[in-house]
VEXNUTI-791200 format. One record per residue (C-alpha): residue in three letters; x, y, z. Coordinates in steps of 0.001 Angstrom, whole numbers. Example, Ala and Ser with C-alpha at 12.3 -4.5 7.8 and 13.67 -1.06 7.14 Angstrom:
+------+---------+---------+---------+
: type :      px :      py :      pz :
+------+---------+---------+---------+
:  ALA :   12300 :   -4500 :    7800 :
:  SER :   13670 :   -1060 :    7140 :
+------+---------+---------+---------+
//
This chain:
+------+---------+---------+---------+
: type :      px :      py :      pz :
+------+---------+---------+---------+
:  MET : -120451 : -140282 : -140158 :
:  SER : -120623 : -139828 : -143941 :
:  ILE : -118630 : -137203 : -145805 :
:  ARG : -121838 : -135542 : -146979 :
:  ARG : -123038 : -135099 : -143415 :
:  PHE : -119623 : -133793 : -142284 :
:  PHE : -119510 : -131072 : -144937 :
:  THR : -122768 : -129447 : -144071 :
:  LYS : -123614 : -125995 : -145349 :
:  ARG : -123265 : -124401 : -141898 :
:  ARG : -119820 : -125898 : -141316 :
:  LEU : -118615 : -124735 : -144727 :
:  ILE : -119669 : -121147 : -143926 :
:  TRP : -117840 : -121126 : -140579 :
:  TRP : -114696 : -122605 : -142114 :
:  GLY : -114767 : -119924 : -144803 :
:  ILE : -115046 : -117155 : -142254 :
:  ALA : -112145 : -118568 : -140223 :
:  ALA : -109961 : -118816 : -143328 :
:  LEU : -110755 : -115186 : -144246 :
:  VAL : -109797 : -113950 : -140748 :
:  VAL : -106531 : -115847 : -140791 :
:  GLY : -105741 : -114416 : -144219 :
:  LEU : -106436 : -110839 : -143132 :
:  ILE : -104224 : -111234 : -140050 :
:  ALA : -101425 : -112654 : -142177 :
:  MET : -101726 : -109762 : -144660 :
:  GLN : -101610 : -107175 : -141832 :
:  VAL :  -98499 : -108765 : -140309 :
:  TYR :  -96795 : -108830 : -143697 :
:  LYS :  -97736 : -105227 : -144406 :
:  SER :  -96479 : -104001 : -141004 :
:  LYS :  -93157 : -105713 : -141610 :
:  HIS :  -92668 : -104315 : -145111 :
:  ASP :  -94392 : -100861 : -144979 :
:  THR :  -91716 :  -98112 : -145262 :
:  SER :  -93979 :  -95082 : -145784 :
:  ASN :  -93170 :  -93813 : -142283 :
:  ILE :  -89427 :  -93636 : -143007 :
:  LEU :  -87866 :  -90584 : -144735 :
:  THR :  -84475 :  -90957 : -146373 :
:  GLU :  -82030 :  -88679 : -148126 :
:  THR :  -78762 :  -89080 : -150009 :
:  ALA :  -75654 :  -87668 : -148358 :
:  LYS :  -73996 :  -85239 : -150772 :
:  ARG :  -70997 :  -82979 : -150890 :
:  GLN :  -71941 :  -79318 : -150527 :
:  ASN :  -70549 :  -75889 : -149771 :
:  LEU :  -71693 :  -74823 : -146282 :
:  THR :  -72010 :  -71412 : -144654 :
:  GLN :  -72594 :  -70587 : -140991 :
:  SER :  -74147 :  -67168 : -140302 :
:  VAL :  -75355 :  -65116 : -137348 :
:  LEU :  -78388 :  -62908 : -138023 :
:  ALA :  -79136 :  -59767 : -136031 :
:  THR :  -81474 :  -56794 : -136309 :
:  GLY :  -80050 :  -53488 : -135121 :
:  GLU :  -80195 :  -49787 : -135813 :
:  VAL :  -78068 :  -46884 : -136964 :
:  VAL :  -76669 :  -44949 : -133990 :
:  SER :  -74983 :  -41554 : -133822 :
:  ASN :  -71601 :  -41189 : -132105 :
:  THR :  -72979 :  -38037 : -130482 :
:  ASP :  -76629 :  -37950 : -129391 :
:  LEU :  -77379 :  -35051 : -127047 :
:  SER :  -80710 :  -33594 : -125953 :
:  LEU :  -80075 :  -29971 : -124969 :
:  SER :  -82118 :  -27717 : -122707 :
:  PHE :  -82046 :  -24337 : -120956 :
:  LYS :  -80962 :  -24337 : -117335 :
:  GLY :  -83426 :  -21551 : -116581 :
:  SER :  -86980 :  -20774 : -117681 :
:  GLY :  -88073 :  -17807 : -119796 :
:  ILE :  -89343 :  -16489 : -123105 :
:  VAL :  -87377 :  -17634 : -126167 :
:  LYS :  -85786 :  -14629 : -127863 :
:  LYS :  -83691 :  -16218 : -130573 :
:  VAL :  -83226 :  -19612 : -132223 :
:  SER :  -80005 :  -19512 : -134224 :
:  VAL :  -80181 :  -22954 : -135850 :
:  LYS :  -82561 :  -25132 : -137812 :
:  VAL :  -82734 :  -28849 : -138496 :
:  GLY :  -79822 :  -29926 : -140677 :
:  ASP :  -77405 :  -27165 : -139602 :
:  LYS :  -73865 :  -28281 : -138784 :
:  VAL :  -72491 :  -26623 : -135651 :
:  LYS :  -69199 :  -26414 : -133791 :
:  ALA :  -68555 :  -26978 : -130106 :
:  ASP :  -69519 :  -23950 : -127957 :
:  GLN :  -71562 :  -22399 : -130780 :
:  LEU :  -74652 :  -20490 : -129563 :
:  LEU :  -77822 :  -22356 : -130601 :
:  ALA :  -80620 :  -20439 : -128842 :
:  ASN :  -81189 :  -17942 : -126043 :
:  LEU :  -83967 :  -16589 : -123830 :
:  GLU :  -84779 :  -12965 : -123028 :
:  GLN :  -81658 :  -11560 : -121302 :
:  ALA :  -82476 :   -7970 : -120292 :
:  SER :  -82254 :   -8590 : -116550 :
:  GLU :  -79133 :  -10773 : -116819 :
:  LEU :  -77367 :   -8255 : -119094 :
:  ALA :  -78155 :   -5406 : -116675 :
:  SER :  -76698 :   -7413 : -113780 :
:  LEU :  -73585 :   -8182 : -115800 :
:  THR :  -73101 :   -4501 : -116720 :
:  SER :  -73433 :   -3496 : -113055 :
:  ALA :  -70951 :   -6182 : -111994 :
:  ARG :  -68468 :   -5065 : -114614 :
:  GLY :  -68797 :   -1484 : -113388 :
:  ALA :  -67995 :   -2615 : -109834 :
:  LEU :  -64994 :   -4505 : -111164 :
:  ALA :  -63771 :   -1460 : -113047 :
:  SER :  -64069 :     652 : -109874 :
:  ALA :  -62182 :   -1931 : -107817 :
:  GLN :  -59527 :   -2164 : -110494 :
:  ALA :  -59129 :    1616 : -110578 :
:  ASN :  -58671 :    1669 : -106820 :
:  TYR :  -56082 :   -1072 : -107052 :
:  ASN :  -54213 :     802 : -109760 :
:  LYS :  -54272 :    3942 : -107583 :
:  VAL :  -52733 :    2039 : -104657 :
:  LEU :  -50208 :     477 : -106948 :
:  SER :  -49207 :    3609 : -108869 :
:  GLY :  -47041 :    5164 : -106143 :
:  ALA :  -44841 :    2114 : -105735 :
:  SER :  -44890 :     500 : -109207 :
:  ASN :  -43716 :    1151 : -112682 :
:  GLU :  -45103 :     464 : -116126 :
:  GLU :  -43955 :   -3166 : -116057 :
:  ILE :  -46051 :   -3798 : -112911 :
:  GLN :  -49129 :   -2433 : -114665 :
:  VAL :  -48492 :   -4716 : -117641 :
:  ALA :  -48089 :   -7674 : -115285 :
:  GLN :  -51316 :   -6743 : -113492 :
:  GLN :  -53187 :   -6614 : -116771 :
:  ALA :  -51896 :  -10092 : -117519 :
:  VAL :  -53186 :  -11308 : -114132 :
:  ASP :  -56569 :   -9683 : -114681 :
:  GLY :  -56892 :  -11192 : -118108 :
:  ALA :  -55828 :  -14630 : -116864 :
:  LEU :  -58300 :  -14437 : -113974 :
:  VAL :  -61166 :  -13421 : -116236 :
:  THR :  -60274 :  -16302 : -118517 :
:  LEU :  -60063 :  -18696 : -115556 :
:  ASN :  -63452 :  -17654 : -114169 :
:  SER :  -65057 :  -17781 : -117588 :
:  THR :  -63554 :  -21192 : -118248 :
:  LYS :  -64824 :  -22529 : -114922 :
:  ALA :  -68322 :  -21209 : -115586 :
:  GLN :  -68479 :  -22573 : -119133 :
:  GLN :  -67069 :  -25972 : -118188 :
:  GLN :  -69463 :  -26277 : -115264 :
:  ILE :  -72403 :  -25618 : -117570 :
:  ILE :  -71194 :  -28328 : -119954 :
:  VAL :  -70720 :  -30777 : -117074 :
:  ASN :  -74150 :  -29931 : -115622 :
:  ASN :  -75815 :  -30526 : -118988 :
:  ALA :  -74021 :  -33858 : -119440 :
:  LEU :  -74939 :  -34904 : -115861 :
:  ARG :  -78581 :  -34014 : -116404 :
:  ILE :  -78713 :  -36036 : -119642 :
:  TYR :  -76960 :  -38970 : -117937 :
:  LEU :  -79275 :  -39011 : -114914 :
:  ASN :  -82334 :  -38955 : -117226 :
:  SER :  -81228 :  -42027 : -119220 :
:  GLY :  -84362 :  -44004 : -120111 :
:  LEU :  -86328 :  -43358 : -116904 :
:  GLU :  -89213 :  -45772 : -116380 :
:  ALA :  -91119 :  -47504 : -113604 :
:  GLU :  -89885 :  -51084 : -113245 :
:  PRO :  -92439 :  -53426 : -111606 :
:  ARG :  -91371 :  -55771 : -108857 :
:  SER :  -92153 :  -59446 : -109013 :
:  GLY :  -95607 :  -60352 : -107756 :
:  ASN :  -97400 :  -57223 : -109000 :
:  TYR : -101065 :  -57708 : -109849 :
:  ASN : -101313 :  -54969 : -112449 :
:  ASN : -100110 :  -55774 : -115947 :
:  GLN :  -99829 :  -52074 : -116800 :
:  ASP :  -97073 :  -49946 : -115315 :
:  PRO :  -97182 :  -46202 : -114633 :
:  VAL :  -95532 :  -43855 : -117142 :
:  ILE :  -92685 :  -41589 : -115993 :
:  THR :  -92350 :  -38204 : -117732 :
:  GLY :  -90590 :  -34935 : -117130 :
:  SER :  -86893 :  -34440 : -116453 :
:  TYR :  -85051 :  -35278 : -113245 :
:  LEU :  -83550 :  -32035 : -111890 :
:  GLY :  -81584 :  -33535 : -109020 :
:  THR :  -77830 :  -33966 : -109065 :
:  VAL :  -77422 :  -37342 : -107346 :
:  GLU :  -78047 :  -40891 : -108462 :
:  GLY :  -80494 :  -43052 : -106581 :
:  LYS :  -83904 :  -44616 : -106746 :
:  TYR :  -87560 :  -43797 : -106211 :
:  THR :  -89468 :  -46688 : -104614 :
:  ILE :  -93239 :  -46513 : -105141 :
:  ASP :  -95296 :  -48713 : -102797 :
:  GLN :  -99050 :  -49008 : -103371 :
:  ASN : -101315 :  -49617 : -100392 :
:  GLY : -104819 :  -49683 : -101722 :
:  GLY : -105609 :  -46268 : -103143 :
:  GLU : -102670 :  -44591 : -101380 :
:  PHE :  -98995 :  -44573 : -102369 :
:  ASN :  -95780 :  -44110 : -100375 :
:  ILE :  -92599 :  -42825 : -102009 :
:  ARG :  -89158 :  -43672 : -100618 :
:  GLY :  -85552 :  -43377 : -101767 :
:  LEU :  -84445 :  -40048 : -103184 :
:  GLU :  -87484 :  -38465 : -101537 :
:  SER :  -89890 :  -39623 :  -98839 :
:  ILE :  -93591 :  -38826 :  -99226 :
:  ASP :  -96421 :  -40684 :  -97501 :
:  ASP : -100048 :  -41272 :  -98492 :
:  VAL :  -99946 :  -39756 : -101977 :
:  ASN : -103029 :  -40117 : -104156 :
:  PHE : -102533 :  -40830 : -107884 :
:  PRO : -105885 :  -40907 : -109708 :
:  ASP : -106158 :  -42949 : -112921 :
:  GLY : -104997 :  -41114 : -116041 :
:  VAL : -103924 :  -37981 : -114158 :
:  THR : -100300 :  -36821 : -114428 :
:  LYS :  -98973 :  -35766 : -111019 :
:  PRO :  -95509 :  -34878 : -109696 :
:  LEU :  -93338 :  -37740 : -108475 :
:  GLY :  -91666 :  -35817 : -105668 :
:  THR :  -90197 :  -32341 : -106125 :
:  LYS :  -87359 :  -32909 : -108581 :
:  GLY :  -89065 :  -32517 : -111937 :
:  LEU :  -90469 :  -36023 : -112555 :
:  PHE :  -94123 :  -36827 : -113148 :
:  ILE :  -96055 :  -40089 : -112973 :
:  THR :  -99250 :  -41202 : -114719 :
:  PHE : -101119 :  -44400 : -113831 :
:  PRO : -103161 :  -45866 : -116744 :
:  ASP : -106922 :  -46070 : -116357 :
:  GLY : -108040 :  -48885 : -114116 :
:  THR : -104680 :  -49500 : -112412 :
:  THR : -104878 :  -47552 : -109139 :
:  ASN : -107015 :  -50133 : -107367 :
:  THR : -106802 :  -51863 : -104034 :
:  PHE : -103767 :  -53966 : -104968 :
:  SER : -100480 :  -53596 : -103123 :
:  ASP :  -98093 :  -53266 : -106083 :
:  ASN :  -94572 :  -51847 : -106097 :
:  TRP :  -92341 :  -50122 : -108648 :
:  ASP :  -88775 :  -48803 : -108753 :
:  VAL :  -87556 :  -45809 : -110775 :
:  GLU :  -83765 :  -46039 : -111095 :
:  ILE :  -81878 :  -42722 : -111548 :
:  PRO :  -80340 :  -43323 : -114037 :
:  ASN :  -81737 :  -46441 : -115719 :
:  THR :  -78620 :  -48573 : -116241 :
:  GLN :  -80562 :  -50845 : -118603 :
:  ALA :  -81500 :  -47999 : -120980 :
:  SER :  -80124 :  -48237 : -124534 :
:  ASN :  -78492 :  -44800 : -124213 :
:  TYR :  -77126 :  -45319 : -120685 :
:  LEU :  -73504 :  -46048 : -121664 :
:  THR :  -73457 :  -43307 : -124296 :
:  ASN :  -74699 :  -40724 : -121761 :
:  LEU :  -72347 :  -42015 : -119046 :
:  ASN :  -69365 :  -41769 : -121384 :
:  ALA :  -70395 :  -38250 : -122420 :
:  TYR :  -70663 :  -37195 : -118762 :
:  GLN :  -67290 :  -38706 : -117860 :
:  ALA :  -65727 :  -37061 : -120916 :
:  ALA :  -67185 :  -33703 : -119830 :
:  LEU :  -65681 :  -34146 : -116339 :
:  GLU :  -62272 :  -35011 : -117768 :
:  SER :  -62427 :  -32072 : -120170 :
:  GLN :  -63385 :  -29767 : -117282 :
:  ILE :  -60367 :  -30881 : -115241 :
:  VAL :  -57916 :  -30432 : -118112 :
:  THR :  -59347 :  -27119 : -119365 :
:  VAL :  -59678 :  -25491 : -115928 :
:  ALA :  -56219 :  -26736 : -114923 :
:  SER :  -54707 :  -25095 : -117990 :
:  ALA :  -56459 :  -21769 : -117251 :
:  GLN :  -55443 :  -22030 : -113577 :
:  SER :  -51827 :  -22638 : -114591 :
:  ASN :  -51846 :  -19544 : -116811 :
:  TYR :  -53329 :  -17472 : -113987 :
:  ASP :  -50810 :  -18768 : -111407 :
:  SER :  -47965 :  -17946 : -113772 :
:  ALA :  -49285 :  -14408 : -114289 :
:  VAL :  -49680 :  -13912 : -110511 :
:  ALA :  -46119 :  -15135 : -109910 :
:  ASN :  -44804 :  -12725 : -112515 :
:  LEU :  -46790 :   -9837 : -110972 :
:  ASN :  -45490 :  -10618 : -107509 :
:  LEU :  -41999 :  -10528 : -108883 :
:  GLU :  -42577 :   -7138 : -110528 :
:  LYS :  -44173 :   -5448 : -107477 :
:  ALA :  -41769 :   -6651 : -104815 :
:  GLN :  -41412 :   -3067 : -103542 :
:  ALA :  -45148 :   -2348 : -103256 :
:  GLN :  -46848 :   -2140 :  -99798 :
:  PRO :  -48255 :   -5637 :  -99200 :
:  ALA :  -51160 :   -4651 :  -96927 :
:  ASP :  -52550 :   -1978 :  -99260 :
:  LEU :  -52126 :   -4135 : -102305 :
:  GLN :  -53842 :   -7068 : -100638 :
:  ALA :  -56848 :   -4956 :  -99622 :
:  ALA :  -57170 :   -3526 : -103126 :
:  GLN :  -56702 :   -6953 : -104657 :
:  ALA :  -59446 :   -8348 : -102398 :
:  GLN :  -61832 :   -5708 : -103717 :
:  VAL :  -60916 :   -6686 : -107270 :
:  LEU :  -61464 :  -10377 : -106538 :
:  SER :  -64849 :   -9672 : -104955 :
:  ALA :  -65881 :   -7630 : -107975 :
:  GLN :  -64648 :  -10355 : -110310 :
:  GLY :  -66767 :  -12853 : -108398 :
:  GLN :  -69799 :  -10664 : -108996 :
:  VAL :  -68965 :  -10561 : -112707 :
:  GLN :  -68601 :  -14340 : -112733 :
:  SER :  -71972 :  -14783 : -111029 :
:  ALA :  -73634 :  -12424 : -113514 :
:  GLN :  -71989 :  -14246 : -116435 :
:  SER :  -73196 :  -17581 : -115076 :
:  ALA :  -76768 :  -16256 : -114834 :
:  LEU :  -76478 :  -15037 : -118416 :
:  GLU :  -75187 :  -18441 : -119582 :
:  ASN :  -78258 :  -20056 : -118032 :
:  THR :  -80320 :  -18301 : -120699 :
:  ILE :  -78183 :  -19769 : -123499 :
:  ILE :  -77905 :  -23167 : -125126 :
:  ARG :  -74456 :  -23827 : -126587 :
:  ALA :  -73308 :  -26857 : -128553 :
:  PRO :  -71309 :  -29151 : -126241 :
:  ALA :  -69644 :  -30798 : -129273 :
:  ASP :  -69428 :  -30657 : -133056 :
:  GLY :  -72428 :  -32159 : -134818 :
:  THR :  -75654 :  -31673 : -136767 :
:  ILE :  -78962 :  -30334 : -135472 :
:  THR :  -81584 :  -33087 : -135932 :
:  SER :  -84481 :  -31626 : -133953 :
:  VAL :  -85594 :  -28121 : -132872 :
:  ASP :  -88642 :  -28107 : -130601 :
:  ILE :  -88878 :  -24384 : -129715 :
:  LYS :  -89989 :  -21186 : -131414 :
:  VAL :  -89305 :  -17548 : -130753 :
:  GLY :  -91822 :  -16172 : -128256 :
:  GLU :  -92564 :  -19499 : -126583 :
:  LEU :  -92129 :  -20078 : -122855 :
:  ALA :  -89255 :  -22504 : -122351 :
:  THR :  -89187 :  -24549 : -119156 :
:  SER :  -85899 :  -25351 : -117499 :
:  SER :  -84440 :  -28793 : -118247 :
:  ASP :  -86978 :  -29596 : -120996 :
:  ALA :  -85045 :  -30944 : -123998 :
:  VAL :  -85657 :  -28540 : -126905 :
:  ILE :  -82740 :  -29183 : -129304 :
:  VAL :  -81187 :  -32503 : -130330 :
:  LEU :  -77562 :  -32553 : -131492 :
:  GLN :  -76213 :  -35638 : -133264 :
:  ASP :  -73045 :  -36442 : -135163 :
:  VAL :  -74655 :  -37721 : -138370 :
:  ASP :  -71251 :  -37849 : -140097 :
:  ASN :  -70039 :  -40488 : -137631 :
:  LEU :  -72683 :  -43208 : -137564 :
:  TYR :  -72345 :  -46845 : -136648 :
:  LEU :  -74544 :  -49896 : -136195 :
:  GLU :  -75712 :  -51457 : -132943 :
:  ALA :  -77439 :  -54819 : -132495 :
:  ASN :  -78038 :  -57433 : -129811 :
:  VAL :  -76486 :  -60889 : -130315 :
:  SER :  -77714 :  -63833 : -128247 :
:  GLU :  -75348 :  -65633 : -125905 :
:  ALA :  -75621 :  -68727 : -128129 :
:  ASN :  -73925 :  -66844 : -130996 :
:  VAL :  -71678 :  -64298 : -129284 :
:  ALA :  -68690 :  -66681 : -129129 :
:  LEU :  -68760 :  -66922 : -132933 :
:  ILE :  -68257 :  -63175 : -133398 :
:  LYS :  -64718 :  -61875 : -133993 :
:  MET :  -63334 :  -58370 : -134375 :
:  ASP :  -63261 :  -56989 : -137941 :
:  GLN :  -65565 :  -59718 : -139256 :
:  GLU :  -67453 :  -58669 : -142364 :
:  VAL :  -71125 :  -57827 : -141826 :
:  LYS :  -73581 :  -57761 : -144729 :
:  VAL :  -76253 :  -55145 : -144078 :
:  THR :  -79559 :  -54149 : -145615 :
:  PHE :  -81777 :  -51332 : -144364 :
:  ASP :  -85571 :  -51463 : -144245 :
:  ALA :  -85651 :  -47843 : -145421 :
:  LEU :  -83540 :  -48591 : -148515 :
:  GLY :  -84999 :  -51942 : -149552 :
:  PRO :  -83659 :  -55520 : -149466 :
:  ASP :  -81870 :  -55273 : -152832 :
:  ARG :  -79253 :  -52776 : -151637 :
:  GLU :  -76571 :  -54499 : -149614 :
:  PHE :  -73799 :  -52741 : -147694 :
:  ILE :  -70680 :  -54018 : -145980 :
:  ALA :  -69742 :  -53202 : -142369 :
:  LYS :  -67060 :  -54468 : -139970 :
:  VAL :  -67449 :  -55715 : -136398 :
:  ALA :  -65924 :  -53041 : -134144 :
:  SER :  -66672 :  -54379 : -130672 :
:  VAL :  -68807 :  -56696 : -128539 :
:  GLU :  -69583 :  -55416 : -125075 :
:  PRO :  -68363 :  -57742 : -122299 :
:  ALA :  -71419 :  -57063 : -120128 :
:  SER :  -74723 :  -58709 : -121002 :
:  ASN :  -78207 :  -57251 : -121155 :
:  VAL :  -81472 :  -59192 : -120894 :
:  VAL :  -84161 :  -58570 : -123530 :
:  SER :  -87481 :  -60436 : -123113 :
:  GLY :  -85761 :  -62960 : -120866 :
:  VAL :  -82956 :  -63674 : -123354 :
:  VAL :  -79331 :  -62886 : -122498 :
:  ASN :  -77813 :  -60681 : -125212 :
:  TYR :  -74558 :  -58828 : -125851 :
:  LYS :  -74406 :  -55517 : -127685 :
:  LEU :  -72466 :  -55621 : -130958 :
:  THR :  -71104 :  -52489 : -132643 :
:  ALA :  -70188 :  -52392 : -136328 :
:  ARG :  -68435 :  -49750 : -138424 :
:  ILE :  -69934 :  -48796 : -141771 :
:  ASP :  -68835 :  -46383 : -144482 :
:  GLN :  -70859 :  -43187 : -144356 :
:  PHE :  -73237 :  -42338 : -147207 :
:  SER :  -75798 :  -39611 : -147745 :
:  GLU :  -78907 :  -41786 : -147197 :
:  LEU :  -77765 :  -43158 : -143837 :
:  ARG :  -79785 :  -41744 : -140936 :
:  PRO :  -79786 :  -42328 : -137163 :
:  GLY :  -82522 :  -44730 : -136092 :
:  MET :  -82704 :  -46716 : -139358 :
:  THR :  -83359 :  -50445 : -138904 :
:  ALA :  -80353 :  -52520 : -140018 :
:  ASN :  -80635 :  -56207 : -140950 :
:  MET :  -77202 :  -57698 : -140302 :
:  THR :  -75737 :  -61019 : -141491 :
:  ILE :  -72346 :  -62093 : -140112 :
:  GLU :  -70689 :  -65075 : -141810 :
:  THR :  -68902 :  -66908 : -138987 :
:  GLY :  -67726 :  -70013 : -140835 :
:  SER :  -67728 :  -71874 : -144142 :
:  ARG :  -66724 :  -75233 : -145608 :
:  SER :  -66211 :  -76196 : -149268 :
:  ASN :  -67060 :  -79541 : -150843 :
:  VAL :  -67835 :  -81400 : -147611 :
:  ILE :  -70348 :  -84128 : -146864 :
:  ALA :  -73435 :  -82558 : -145297 :
:  VAL :  -76647 :  -84004 : -143886 :
:  PRO :  -79711 :  -82504 : -142176 :
:  GLN :  -79134 :  -82001 : -138488 :
:  ARG :  -82179 :  -84145 : -137670 :
:  ALA :  -80393 :  -87160 : -139199 :
:  ILE :  -77908 :  -87106 : -136301 :
:  ILE :  -78865 :  -89142 : -133237 :
:  GLN :  -76935 :  -89157 : -129977 :
:  LYS :  -76303 :  -92097 : -127685 :
:  ASN :  -73868 :  -92318 : -124787 :
:  ASN :  -72216 :  -88994 : -125735 :
:  LYS :  -71595 :  -90269 : -129276 :
:  LYS :  -73198 :  -89308 : -132573 :
:  TYR :  -74683 :  -91771 : -135059 :
:  ILE :  -76297 :  -91783 : -138497 :
:  ARG :  -78688 :  -94499 : -139644 :
:  VAL :  -77236 :  -95705 : -142990 :
:  VAL :  -79687 :  -97588 : -145248 :
:  THR :  -78488 : -101077 : -146205 :
:  ASN :  -81553 : -102116 : -148264 :
:  LEU :  -83300 :  -99420 : -150298 :
:  LYS :  -86449 : -101526 : -150736 :
:  THR :  -87053 : -102462 : -147120 :
:  LYS :  -85305 :  -99427 : -145684 :
:  ALA :  -83225 : -101606 : -143398 :
:  TYR :  -80373 :  -99697 : -141806 :
:  VAL :  -77381 :  -99797 : -139491 :
:  GLU :  -76335 :  -97105 : -137019 :
:  THR :  -72880 :  -95788 : -137905 :
:  GLU :  -70848 :  -93596 : -135540 :
:  VAL :  -69798 :  -90290 : -137133 :
:  GLN :  -67756 :  -87188 : -136292 :
:  THR :  -69420 :  -83860 : -137117 :
:  GLY :  -68053 :  -80395 : -137795 :
:  LEU :  -69663 :  -77094 : -138775 :
:  LEU :  -73312 :  -76497 : -137825 :
:  ALA :  -74346 :  -74567 : -140929 :
:  ASP :  -77272 :  -72507 : -142191 :
:  GLY :  -80371 :  -74307 : -143388 :
:  GLY :  -80232 :  -76931 : -140635 :
:  LEU :  -77257 :  -78722 : -142217 :
:  VAL :  -74274 :  -80194 : -140397 :
:  GLU :  -70848 :  -81197 : -141716 :
:  VAL :  -69847 :  -84885 : -141353 :
:  ASN :  -66075 :  -85313 : -141071 :
:  SER :  -65891 :  -89091 : -140758 :
:  GLY :  -68022 :  -92225 : -140676 :
:  LEU :  -70086 :  -91470 : -143817 :
:  GLN :  -69422 :  -91539 : -147547 :
:  ALA :  -70935 :  -89322 : -150214 :
:  ASP :  -74008 :  -90743 : -152009 :
:  GLN :  -74893 :  -93078 : -149149 :
:  GLU :  -78605 :  -93205 : -148409 :
:  ILE :  -79418 :  -92196 : -144828 :
:  ILE :  -82566 :  -92057 : -142716 :
:  THR :  -83553 :  -88536 : -141698 :
:  PHE :  -86826 :  -89282 : -139897 :
:  ILE :  -88900 :  -92214 : -138645 :
:  ASP :  -92531 :  -91646 : -137722 :
:  SER :  -93126 :  -93893 : -134719 :
:  LYS :  -96895 :  -93366 : -134643 :
+------+---------+---------+---------+
//
């Protein structure tokens, strides 16, 4: 075969195509081996690091009381307005009292008659010192009865506020409806417990604190939930044929004001015990002194007369208690922040009409996640800005406490943090507080992005570049320290400053 015949035109074309394919494959292989565009690197540098915990909270008053009348009636007088500072036991408002005052006057008249009879029995066998001692007993008894009545009112108010802490209908798992009924009104009972609401088609059964069968709750209509002052409203389109269930806890232990109300109620009980005990001690001392003075008096006659006096004093006490039910008094020192009644209006028992807060003793509350709570220490400095005052004004607070019990918010376990802050005129309860707590810092340390750290076999490594052009690297074991803001992490050993490291490799 001649060379001319071997190198035909067709063969030359096919050989050219083959050579082109081989060249393209070779170029692709070379490019894949030397392309570094999918590798991100960064130089390790010395930096100052800060670790912070961020939280959003609010300004809370040390005293936050919603006050109401124990009875119903027409409002006769409102003695305070929003912004007024009041003292404990100060009269804030009262209803019409004509009937209650008449009953009290009649009771006092009966007491005066019983006292006169007692004095008549006592006069033949006593002297002036016995009369003085009796007056001391009478005064001590009046004080004791008045103290008991006043303290019981304070305790009842605190109990009512505590039992009404954040009442709401909590759905059980498996409910079909995504809208829950709304609970309104004020619980008038005196015991803790639970209302269980079971839906069976269009009918509802109530169990727990009260038992009611086959109740109908039309959509959008507010109806009583039992007989103790609560009402329930089902949103439109929710009272269908589903069999859903809800629980209304009395009180709601998950409410934000639950602990505050519980502490106020317990404080009222303790104050009642101490105050009544002191008045009882004074009365017992006066009685002992009287008994000593009248040793020669006829016991049977004195006892009968004394019984009449005690009965009359009980009537006075009852009349005074009825009168107190028409009055709202301040349970503690504070500032009036809301007045929701006017003279001439009909006030309903147990409806909150006046709010008393201690605006001179405010603090901050916020929820801290369980991931950060271990970093928080007492008296740590907290930098605070308020939405109402703008981001440019920064204030300093101090961590006062972290509650040991957790609370779950949107499925996240949180712990309530309390911080002290210096009082100033613009601070108001309910303001949103943006809180930054610096929990750690390092100066002049080697820092790298956290994504540069890889973990293998419970050890940490950094890919250190050995050839800047090809981005070749070796994995070097390192020891890390502070996990800082901005996604940075401190490297304590295994890496030198100014070394080039790989922070990301795109494997696509």
